[in-house]
Structures are given as C-alpha cells and as structure tokens.
mmCIF file of the C-alpha atoms, coordinates in Angstrom:
data_MODEL
# 
_entry.id   MODEL 
# 
loop_
_atom_site.group_PDB 
_atom_site.id 
_atom_site.type_symbol 
_atom_site.label_atom_id 
_atom_site.label_alt_id 
_atom_site.label_comp_id 
_atom_site.label_asym_id 
_atom_site.label_entity_id 
_atom_site.label_seq_id 
_atom_site.pdbx_PDB_ins_code 
_atom_site.Cartn_x 
_atom_site.Cartn_y 
_atom_site.Cartn_z 
_atom_site.occupancy 
_atom_site.B_iso_or_equiv 
_atom_site.pdbx_formal_charge 
_atom_site.auth_seq_id 
_atom_site.auth_comp_id 
_atom_site.auth_asym_id 
_atom_site.auth_atom_id 
_atom_site.pdbx_PDB_model_num 
ATOM 1  C CA . MET A 1 1  ? 17.055 17.771 -0.200 1.00 0.00 ? 1  MET A CA 1 
ATOM 2  C CA . PHE A 1 2  ? 16.850 13.889 -0.785 1.00 0.00 ? 2  PHE A CA 1 
ATOM 3  C CA . PHE A 1 3  ? 18.403 13.158 2.572  1.00 0.00 ? 3  PHE A CA 1 
ATOM 4  C CA . GLY A 1 4  ? 15.432 12.312 4.372  1.00 0.00 ? 4  GLY A CA 1 
ATOM 5  C CA . LEU A 1 5  ? 14.134 9.780  1.724  1.00 0.00 ? 5  LEU A CA 1 
ATOM 6  C CA . LYS A 1 6  ? 16.589 6.943  2.666  1.00 0.00 ? 6  LYS A CA 1 
ATOM 7  C CA . PHE A 1 7  ? 15.570 7.751  6.492  1.00 0.00 ? 7  PHE A CA 1 
ATOM 8  C CA . LYS A 1 8  ? 11.989 6.585  5.859  1.00 0.00 ? 8  LYS A CA 1 
ATOM 9  C CA . ASP A 1 9  ? 12.667 3.695  3.484  1.00 0.00 ? 9  ASP A CA 1 
ATOM 10 C CA . LYS A 1 10 ? 12.040 0.047  4.841  1.00 0.00 ? 10 LYS A CA 1 
ATOM 11 C CA . LYS A 1 11 ? 13.046 0.528  8.540  1.00 0.00 ? 11 LYS A CA 1 
ATOM 12 C CA . THR A 1 12 ? 10.584 -0.201 10.965 1.00 0.00 ? 12 THR A CA 1 
ATOM 13 C CA . ILE A 1 13 ? 10.300 2.114  14.045 1.00 0.00 ? 13 ILE A CA 1 
ATOM 14 C CA . LYS A 1 14 ? 11.990 -0.656 16.544 1.00 0.00 ? 14 LYS A CA 1 
ATOM 15 C CA . GLU A 1 15 ? 15.114 -0.316 14.549 1.00 0.00 ? 15 GLU A CA 1 
ATOM 16 C CA . LEU A 1 16 ? 14.841 3.263  14.138 1.00 0.00 ? 16 LEU A CA 1 
ATOM 17 C CA . ARG A 1 17 ? 14.291 3.909  17.924 1.00 0.00 ? 17 ARG A CA 1 
ATOM 18 C CA . LYS A 1 18 ? 17.427 0.992  18.642 1.00 0.00 ? 18 LYS A CA 1 
ATOM 19 C CA . ASN A 1 19 ? 19.457 3.421  16.433 1.00 0.00 ? 19 ASN A CA 1 
ATOM 20 C CA . ARG A 1 20 ? 18.811 6.403  18.473 1.00 0.00 ? 20 ARG A CA 1 
ATOM 21 C CA . ASN A 1 21 ? 19.356 4.017  21.654 1.00 0.00 ? 21 ASN A CA 1 
ATOM 22 C CA . LEU A 1 22 ? 15.919 4.754  23.056 1.00 0.00 ? 22 LEU A CA 1 
ATOM 23 C CA . THR A 1 23 ? 13.790 2.253  24.631 1.00 0.00 ? 23 THR A CA 1 
ATOM 24 C CA . ALA A 1 24 ? 10.011 2.169  24.384 1.00 0.00 ? 24 ALA A CA 1 
ATOM 25 C CA . LYS A 1 25 ? 9.373  3.537  27.549 1.00 0.00 ? 25 LYS A CA 1 
ATOM 26 C CA . GLU A 1 26 ? 11.817 6.648  27.043 1.00 0.00 ? 26 GLU A CA 1 
ATOM 27 C CA . LEU A 1 27 ? 10.354 7.241  23.160 1.00 0.00 ? 27 LEU A CA 1 
ATOM 28 C CA . ALA A 1 28 ? 6.924  7.094  25.001 1.00 0.00 ? 28 ALA A CA 1 
ATOM 29 C CA . ASP A 1 29 ? 7.743  9.527  27.776 1.00 0.00 ? 29 ASP A CA 1 
ATOM 30 C CA . LYS A 1 30 ? 8.909  12.010 25.081 1.00 0.00 ? 30 LYS A CA 1 
ATOM 31 C CA . LEU A 1 31 ? 5.868  11.597 22.843 1.00 0.00 ? 31 LEU A CA 1 
ATOM 32 C CA . LYS A 1 32 ? 3.712  11.577 26.020 1.00 0.00 ? 32 LYS A CA 1 
ATOM 33 C CA . LEU A 1 33 ? 2.210  8.490  25.141 1.00 0.00 ? 33 LEU A CA 1 
ATOM 34 C CA . ASP A 1 34 ? 1.973  4.895  26.854 1.00 0.00 ? 34 ASP A CA 1 
ATOM 35 C CA . THR A 1 35 ? 4.526  2.493  26.385 1.00 0.00 ? 35 THR A CA 1 
ATOM 36 C CA . VAL A 1 36 ? 1.826  0.099  25.324 1.00 0.00 ? 36 VAL A CA 1 
ATOM 37 C CA . ASP A 1 37 ? 1.108  2.543  22.422 1.00 0.00 ? 37 ASP A CA 1 
ATOM 38 C CA . ILE A 1 38 ? 4.733  2.577  21.197 1.00 0.00 ? 38 ILE A CA 1 
ATOM 39 C CA . LEU A 1 39 ? 5.087  -1.440 21.342 1.00 0.00 ? 39 LEU A CA 1 
ATOM 40 C CA . LYS A 1 40 ? 2.014  -1.643 19.154 1.00 0.00 ? 40 LYS A CA 1 
ATOM 41 C CA . ILE A 1 41 ? 3.626  0.350  16.125 1.00 0.00 ? 41 ILE A CA 1 
ATOM 42 C CA . ASP A 1 42 ? 7.425  -1.181 16.642 1.00 0.00 ? 42 ASP A CA 1 
ATOM 43 C CA . ASP A 1 43 ? 6.874  -3.529 13.749 1.00 0.00 ? 43 ASP A CA 1 
ATOM 44 C CA . GLN A 1 44 ? 5.322  -0.768 11.376 1.00 0.00 ? 44 GLN A CA 1 
ATOM 45 C CA . ARG A 1 45 ? 7.224  1.508  8.782  1.00 0.00 ? 45 ARG A CA 1 
ATOM 46 C CA . LEU A 1 46 ? 7.364  4.939  9.445  1.00 0.00 ? 46 LEU A CA 1 
ATOM 47 C CA . LYS A 1 47 ? 5.888  5.635  6.266  1.00 0.00 ? 47 LYS A CA 1 
ATOM 48 C CA . ASP A 1 48 ? 2.888  3.380  6.936  1.00 0.00 ? 48 ASP A CA 1 
ATOM 49 C CA . LEU A 1 49 ? 1.885  5.149  10.007 1.00 0.00 ? 49 LEU A CA 1 
ATOM 50 C CA . PRO A 1 50 ? -0.935 8.143  9.886  1.00 0.00 ? 50 PRO A CA 1 
ATOM 51 C CA . GLU A 1 51 ? 0.536  11.627 9.547  1.00 0.00 ? 51 GLU A CA 1 
ATOM 52 C CA . PRO A 1 52 ? -0.426 12.869 13.046 1.00 0.00 ? 52 PRO A CA 1 
ATOM 53 C CA . LEU A 1 53 ? 1.801  10.258 14.772 1.00 0.00 ? 53 LEU A CA 1 
ATOM 54 C CA . LYS A 1 54 ? 4.238  10.335 11.944 1.00 0.00 ? 54 LYS A CA 1 
ATOM 55 C CA . ALA A 1 55 ? 4.715  14.140 12.382 1.00 0.00 ? 55 ALA A CA 1 
ATOM 56 C CA . LYS A 1 56 ? 5.325  13.489 16.523 1.00 0.00 ? 56 LYS A CA 1 
ATOM 57 C CA . LEU A 1 57 ? 8.031  10.346 15.709 1.00 0.00 ? 57 LEU A CA 1 
ATOM 58 C CA . LEU A 1 58 ? 9.949  12.003 13.057 1.00 0.00 ? 58 LEU A CA 1 
ATOM 59 C CA . PRO A 1 59 ? 11.756 14.612 14.916 1.00 0.00 ? 59 PRO A CA 1 
ATOM 60 C CA . ILE A 1 60 ? 12.776 12.325 17.845 1.00 0.00 ? 60 ILE A CA 1 
ATOM 61 C CA . LEU A 1 61 ? 13.897 9.356  15.670 1.00 0.00 ? 61 LEU A CA 1 
ATOM 62 C CA . ARG A 1 62 ? 16.084 11.920 13.579 1.00 0.00 ? 62 ARG A CA 1 
ATOM 63 C CA . GLY A 1 63 ? 17.727 13.589 16.451 1.00 0.00 ? 63 GLY A CA 1 
ATOM 64 C CA . ASP A 1 64 ? 16.175 17.200 15.951 1.00 0.00 ? 64 ASP A CA 1 
ATOM 65 C CA . TYR A 1 65 ? 15.684 17.536 19.843 1.00 0.00 ? 65 TYR A CA 1 
ATOM 66 C CA . MET A 1 66 ? 19.178 17.366 20.363 1.00 0.00 ? 66 MET A CA 1 
ATOM 67 C CA . ASP A 1 67 ? 20.108 20.221 18.351 1.00 0.00 ? 67 ASP A CA 1 
ATOM 68 C CA . ASN A 1 68 ? 19.007 22.599 21.172 1.00 0.00 ? 68 ASN A CA 1 
ATOM 69 C CA . MET A 1 69 ? 20.813 21.390 24.081 1.00 0.00 ? 69 MET A CA 1 
ATOM 70 C CA . THR A 1 70 ? 22.894 23.385 25.742 1.00 0.00 ? 70 THR A CA 1 
ATOM 71 C CA . TRP A 1 71 ? 26.001 21.935 27.090 1.00 0.00 ? 71 TRP A CA 1 
ATOM 72 C CA . LEU A 1 72 ? 27.783 23.206 30.135 1.00 0.00 ? 72 LEU A CA 1 
# 
C-alpha cells in the first residue's frame, strides 16, 4: 500500500531512467515522444511533472511493462 511513496520521493527522471537501464532515446520510443522532450524533463522530479505525463512515465519507470512479457 505504501510502497509507491518511496519511489516518487526525491529522485529525478534521469535517476529513475538510469535505474531501469534506459537511455533517453529508448524511453522516448516507449512513450512515443521526441528524445528532446525527455532530455528537457530529465532534471525534474517525478512528483513535479504534470499528471498526464506522469501517468505515462510511471508504469515504464516502475517496470510494469515487463510483467506481461512472454519468455520462450
């Protein structure tokens, strides 16, 4: 229940992206945005972003997209 609170605390988008081993280009491709847009928000905290962008970023930075992968 309170596990998500520590995730959003004081980490920047760049730190969260690096923890998932994603480059700015890879994250932009997953979000269908330009790389420049990701680089602009790299130094901001996740909690400081507008809600529509935060809703797109959160599942990718948490790794939720990996839950549904099928391994052969």
